[in-house]
N, CA, C and O atoms as CSV, one atom per row, in Angstrom:
chain,resi,resn,atom,element,x,y,z
A,1,MET,N,N,-4.611,32.224,-9.378
A,1,MET,CA,C,-3.413,31.717,-9.562
A,1,MET,C,C,-2.175,31.684,-8.754
A,1,MET,O,O,-1.565,32.605,-8.212
A,2,VAL,N,N,-1.925,30.308,-8.799
A,2,VAL,CA,C,-0.912,29.954,-7.547
A,2,VAL,C,C,0.683,30.347,-8.126
A,2,VAL,O,O,0.942,30.539,-9.314
A,3,ALA,N,N,1.470,30.402,-7.230
A,3,ALA,CA,C,2.639,30.993,-7.637
A,3,ALA,C,C,3.269,29.658,-7.390
A,3,ALA,O,O,3.280,29.167,-6.261
A,4,ILE,N,N,3.891,28.953,-8.623
A,4,ILE,CA,C,4.707,28.027,-8.670
A,4,ILE,C,C,6.327,28.444,-8.259
A,4,ILE,O,O,6.933,29.407,-8.727
A,5,PRO,N,N,6.802,27.570,-7.373
A,5,PRO,CA,C,8.225,27.871,-7.181
A,5,PRO,C,C,9.106,26.919,-8.396
A,5,PRO,O,O,8.788,25.968,-9.111
A,6,THR,N,N,10.145,27.582,-8.239
A,6,THR,CA,C,11.176,27.097,-9.293
A,6,THR,C,C,11.810,25.765,-9.447
A,6,THR,O,O,12.535,25.399,-8.522
A,7,PRO,N,N,11.644,24.934,-10.533
A,7,PRO,CA,C,12.028,23.788,-10.713
A,7,PRO,C,C,13.717,23.843,-10.406
A,7,PRO,O,O,14.574,24.657,-10.751
A,8,GLY,N,N,13.797,22.277,-9.394
A,8,GLY,CA,C,14.855,22.278,-8.609
A,8,GLY,C,C,14.640,22.073,-7.393
A,8,GLY,O,O,14.962,20.952,-6.998
A,9,MET,N,N,14.146,22.860,-6.558
A,9,MET,CA,C,13.661,23.299,-5.262
A,9,MET,C,C,12.781,21.971,-4.618
A,9,MET,O,O,12.034,21.248,-5.276
A,10,ARG,N,N,12.991,21.886,-3.578
A,10,ARG,CA,C,11.848,20.652,-2.878
A,10,ARG,C,C,10.596,21.814,-2.786
A,10,ARG,O,O,10.589,23.028,-2.587
A,11,VAL,N,N,9.593,20.838,-3.025
A,11,VAL,CA,C,8.573,21.926,-2.761
A,11,VAL,C,C,7.288,20.405,-2.076
A,11,VAL,O,O,7.387,19.186,-1.938
A,12,VAL,N,N,6.113,21.545,-1.812
A,12,VAL,CA,C,5.070,20.746,-1.409
A,12,VAL,C,C,3.681,21.092,-2.398
A,12,VAL,O,O,3.196,22.223,-2.379
A,13,VAL,N,N,3.301,20.371,-2.964
A,13,VAL,CA,C,1.743,20.743,-3.759
A,13,VAL,C,C,0.818,20.320,-3.420
A,13,VAL,O,O,0.798,19.090,-3.402
A,14,ARG,N,N,-0.303,20.966,-3.021
A,14,ARG,CA,C,-1.751,20.500,-2.544
A,14,ARG,C,C,-2.208,20.592,-3.975
A,14,ARG,O,O,-1.822,21.445,-4.775
A,15,TYR,N,N,-3.066,19.628,-4.217
A,15,TYR,CA,C,-3.982,19.253,-5.423
A,15,TYR,C,C,-5.082,18.319,-5.277
A,15,TYR,O,O,-5.016,17.260,-4.652
A,16,ARG,N,N,-6.237,18.830,-5.973
A,16,ARG,CA,C,-7.617,17.979,-5.954
A,16,ARG,C,C,-7.624,17.001,-6.912
A,16,ARG,O,O,-7.318,17.081,-8.101
A,17,LEU,N,N,-8.004,16.076,-6.270
A,17,LEU,CA,C,-7.861,14.753,-6.908
A,17,LEU,C,C,-9.316,14.328,-7.816
A,17,LEU,O,O,-10.338,14.919,-7.468
A,18,PRO,N,N,-9.398,13.581,-8.669
A,18,PRO,CA,C,-10.867,13.466,-9.501
A,18,PRO,C,C,-11.955,13.622,-8.759
A,18,PRO,O,O,-12.844,14.372,-9.162
A,19,SER,N,N,-12.089,12.861,-7.400
A,19,SER,CA,C,-12.832,12.527,-6.354
A,19,SER,C,C,-13.212,13.983,-5.718
A,19,SER,O,O,-14.127,14.032,-4.896
A,20,GLY,N,N,-12.672,14.900,-6.010
A,20,GLY,CA,C,-12.632,16.163,-5.189
A,20,GLY,C,C,-11.963,16.281,-4.047
A,20,GLY,O,O,-12.044,17.386,-3.510
A,21,GLN,N,N,-11.331,15.474,-3.522
A,21,GLN,CA,C,-10.781,15.181,-2.157
A,21,GLN,C,C,-9.385,16.191,-2.538
A,21,GLN,O,O,-9.249,16.529,-3.714
A,22,ALA,N,N,-8.486,16.597,-1.623
A,22,ALA,CA,C,-6.920,17.210,-1.897
A,22,ALA,C,C,-6.004,16.012,-1.552
A,22,ALA,O,O,-6.478,14.995,-1.044
A,23,THR,N,N,-4.903,16.120,-1.787
A,23,THR,CA,C,-4.051,15.289,-1.762
A,23,THR,C,C,-2.698,16.387,-1.708
A,23,THR,O,O,-2.772,17.504,-2.218
A,24,ASP,N,N,-1.324,15.824,-0.931
A,24,ASP,CA,C,-0.047,16.275,-1.407
A,24,ASP,C,C,0.941,16.012,-1.952
A,24,ASP,O,O,1.391,15.025,-1.369
A,25,ALA,N,N,1.829,16.399,-3.042
A,25,ALA,CA,C,2.940,15.940,-3.150
A,25,ALA,C,C,4.112,16.561,-2.679
A,25,ALA,O,O,4.459,17.691,-3.022
A,26,LEU,N,N,4.631,15.949,-2.018
A,26,LEU,CA,C,6.096,16.215,-1.838
A,26,LEU,C,C,7.123,16.220,-2.462
A,26,LEU,O,O,6.992,15.262,-3.223
A,27,GLY,N,N,7.985,16.626,-2.632
A,27,GLY,CA,C,9.408,16.486,-2.978
A,27,GLY,C,C,10.191,17.396,-4.021
A,27,GLY,O,O,10.055,18.618,-3.959
A,28,MET,N,N,10.921,16.872,-4.876
A,28,MET,CA,C,11.790,17.892,-6.080
A,28,MET,C,C,10.718,18.315,-6.706
A,28,MET,O,O,9.677,17.669,-6.596
A,29,LEU,N,N,10.771,19.518,-7.507
A,29,LEU,CA,C,9.513,19.831,-8.386
A,29,LEU,C,C,11.170,19.868,-9.595
A,29,LEU,O,O,12.234,20.487,-9.637
A,30,LEU,N,N,10.492,18.833,-10.358
A,30,LEU,CA,C,11.677,18.422,-11.508
A,30,LEU,C,C,11.167,19.652,-12.942
A,30,LEU,O,O,11.970,20.432,-13.456
A,31,SER,N,N,9.889,19.553,-13.289
A,31,SER,CA,C,9.418,20.700,-14.269
A,31,SER,C,C,8.456,21.213,-13.903
A,31,SER,O,O,7.707,20.848,-12.997
A,32,ALA,N,N,8.345,22.574,-14.913
A,32,ALA,CA,C,7.005,23.204,-14.507
A,32,ALA,C,C,6.504,23.667,-15.593
A,32,ALA,O,O,7.369,24.315,-16.182
A,33,ASP,N,N,5.265,23.648,-16.294
A,33,ASP,CA,C,4.948,24.596,-17.366
A,33,ASP,C,C,3.382,25.334,-17.329
A,33,ASP,O,O,2.552,25.078,-16.456
A,34,GLU,N,N,3.225,26.021,-18.135
A,34,GLU,CA,C,1.551,26.131,-17.967
A,34,GLU,C,C,0.403,25.527,-17.834
A,34,GLU,O,O,-0.667,26.012,-17.467
A,35,SER,N,N,0.719,24.156,-18.226
A,35,SER,CA,C,-0.335,23.113,-18.027
A,35,SER,C,C,0.057,22.160,-16.598
A,35,SER,O,O,-0.764,22.103,-15.683
A,36,THR,N,N,1.396,21.421,-16.507
A,36,THR,CA,C,1.702,20.161,-15.637
A,36,THR,C,C,3.017,20.723,-14.715
A,36,THR,O,O,3.953,21.421,-15.104
A,37,LEU,N,N,2.792,20.243,-13.526
A,37,LEU,CA,C,3.720,20.302,-12.788
A,37,LEU,C,C,4.666,18.918,-12.591
A,37,LEU,O,O,3.836,18.151,-12.103
A,38,VAL,N,N,5.677,18.310,-12.671
A,38,VAL,CA,C,6.133,17.186,-12.440
A,38,VAL,C,C,7.060,17.134,-11.168
A,38,VAL,O,O,8.141,17.721,-11.112
A,39,VAL,N,N,6.484,16.309,-10.065
A,39,VAL,CA,C,7.140,16.289,-8.713
A,39,VAL,C,C,7.656,14.880,-8.607
A,39,VAL,O,O,7.018,13.972,-9.141
A,40,ASP,N,N,8.839,14.625,-7.910
A,40,ASP,CA,C,9.729,13.416,-7.664
A,40,ASP,C,C,9.777,13.066,-6.185
A,40,ASP,O,O,10.707,13.415,-5.457
A,41,GLY,N,N,8.837,12.433,-5.819
A,41,GLY,CA,C,8.843,12.229,-4.538
A,41,GLY,C,C,8.760,10.718,-3.933
A,41,GLY,O,O,9.114,9.743,-4.595
A,42,LYS,N,N,8.241,10.624,-2.566
A,42,LYS,CA,C,8.383,9.305,-2.337
A,42,LYS,C,C,7.548,8.358,-2.674
A,42,LYS,O,O,7.643,7.263,-2.119
A,43,ARG,N,N,6.445,8.623,-3.772
A,43,ARG,CA,C,5.359,8.071,-4.388
A,43,ARG,C,C,6.070,8.113,-5.843
A,43,ARG,O,O,5.371,8.033,-6.854
A,44,GLY,N,N,7.389,8.233,-5.920
A,44,GLY,CA,C,7.303,8.251,-7.572
A,44,GLY,C,C,7.440,9.551,-8.192
A,44,GLY,O,O,7.617,10.515,-7.447
A,45,VAL,N,N,7.383,9.734,-9.509
A,45,VAL,CA,C,7.364,10.727,-10.327
A,45,VAL,C,C,5.842,11.005,-10.556
A,45,VAL,O,O,5.162,10.122,-11.078
A,46,GLU,N,N,5.240,12.274,-10.163
A,46,GLU,CA,C,3.964,12.320,-9.996
A,46,GLU,C,C,3.676,13.744,-11.192
A,46,GLU,O,O,4.295,14.803,-11.090
A,47,ARG,N,N,2.916,13.547,-11.978
A,47,ARG,CA,C,2.577,14.582,-12.849
A,47,ARG,C,C,0.897,15.116,-12.484
A,47,ARG,O,O,-0.106,14.408,-12.572
A,48,ILE,N,N,0.951,16.424,-12.102
A,48,ILE,CA,C,0.004,17.322,-11.582
A,48,ILE,C,C,-0.114,18.044,-12.421
A,48,ILE,O,O,0.845,18.680,-12.858
A,49,ALA,N,N,-1.839,18.203,-13.086
A,49,ALA,CA,C,-2.507,19.274,-13.713
A,49,ALA,C,C,-2.458,20.789,-12.830
A,49,ALA,O,O,-2.672,20.986,-11.633
A,50,VAL,N,N,-2.179,21.522,-13.660
A,50,VAL,CA,C,-1.920,23.207,-12.815
A,50,VAL,C,C,-3.156,23.457,-12.665
A,50,VAL,O,O,-3.279,24.076,-11.608
A,51,SER,N,N,-3.968,23.330,-13.077
A,51,SER,CA,C,-5.862,23.498,-13.334
A,51,SER,C,C,-6.214,22.686,-11.627
A,51,SER,O,O,-7.242,22.947,-11.002
A,52,THR,N,N,-5.347,21.898,-11.214
A,52,THR,CA,C,-5.873,21.223,-10.279
A,52,THR,C,C,-5.061,21.637,-8.768
A,52,THR,O,O,-5.208,20.929,-7.771
A,53,VAL,N,N,-4.401,22.584,-8.766
A,53,VAL,CA,C,-3.319,23.096,-7.724
A,53,VAL,C,C,-3.921,23.803,-6.827
A,53,VAL,O,O,-4.027,24.976,-7.186
A,54,ILE,N,N,-4.556,23.485,-5.353
A,54,ILE,CA,C,-4.728,24.416,-4.635
A,54,ILE,C,C,-3.739,25.333,-4.077
A,54,ILE,O,O,-4.025,26.490,-3.769
A,55,ALA,N,N,-2.703,24.879,-3.958
A,55,ALA,CA,C,-1.218,25.885,-3.121
A,55,ALA,C,C,-0.058,25.176,-3.403
A,55,ALA,O,O,-0.164,24.005,-3.038
A,56,ALA,N,N,0.982,25.437,-3.902
A,56,ALA,CA,C,2.170,25.154,-3.731
A,56,ALA,C,C,3.696,26.225,-3.089
A,56,ALA,O,O,3.674,27.442,-3.278
A,57,LYS,N,N,4.519,25.765,-2.592
A,57,LYS,CA,C,5.469,26.583,-1.961
A,57,LYS,C,C,6.853,25.663,-1.476
A,57,LYS,O,O,6.821,24.469,-1.177
A,58,GLU,N,N,7.593,26.200,-1.479
A,58,GLU,CA,C,8.956,25.823,-1.381
A,58,GLU,C,C,9.334,25.438,0.142
A,58,GLU,O,O,9.394,26.266,1.051
A,59,VAL,N,N,9.600,23.945,0.293
A,59,VAL,CA,C,10.096,23.878,1.904
A,59,VAL,C,C,11.607,23.419,1.424
A,59,VAL,O,O,12.248,23.203,0.395
A,60,PRO,N,N,11.788,23.415,3.301
A,60,PRO,CA,C,13.325,22.878,3.505
A,60,PRO,C,C,13.853,21.873,3.456
A,60,PRO,O,O,13.162,20.986,3.957
A,61,PRO,N,N,14.872,21.512,3.048
A,61,PRO,CA,C,15.533,20.138,2.451
A,61,PRO,C,C,15.157,19.144,3.576
A,61,PRO,O,O,15.079,19.430,4.771
A,62,ALA,N,N,14.939,17.942,3.020
A,62,ALA,CA,C,14.377,16.782,4.106
A,62,ALA,C,C,15.840,16.405,5.418
A,62,ALA,O,O,17.034,16.204,5.193
A,63,PRO,N,N,15.199,16.429,6.535
A,63,PRO,CA,C,16.427,16.008,7.363
A,63,PRO,C,C,16.988,14.569,7.240
A,63,PRO,O,O,16.349,13.563,6.931
A,64,THR,N,N,18.379,14.669,7.559
A,64,THR,CA,C,19.306,13.693,7.578
A,64,THR,C,C,18.685,12.514,8.258
A,64,THR,O,O,18.157,12.665,9.360
A,65,PRO,N,N,18.722,11.191,7.586
A,65,PRO,CA,C,18.621,9.893,8.518
A,65,PRO,C,C,19.447,10.092,9.603
A,65,PRO,O,O,20.461,10.789,9.637
A,66,ARG,N,N,18.718,9.125,10.908
A,66,ARG,CA,C,19.455,9.026,12.045
A,66,ARG,C,C,20.144,7.923,11.933
A,66,ARG,O,O,20.909,7.579,12.834
C-alpha cells in the first residue's frame, strides 16, 4: 500500500498504464479517496486509479518563471 499525500499539496504520482508501462502525473492533488486520485497538472486533470499507483510523494512548489 502506498501512502497518499494530503489533497491540496503538489505531488508526483507514478502509476501503471494499461500497456504495463509506468508514467508520472505531476501537479496539485485535488482529491484522494480509496479508489481514485485526482491530479491537476500540465496535461490537465488526471484521474488515477489507486490500484495502479506505484509511488506517490509530496514535492516542492514549482520554481518561479524567469
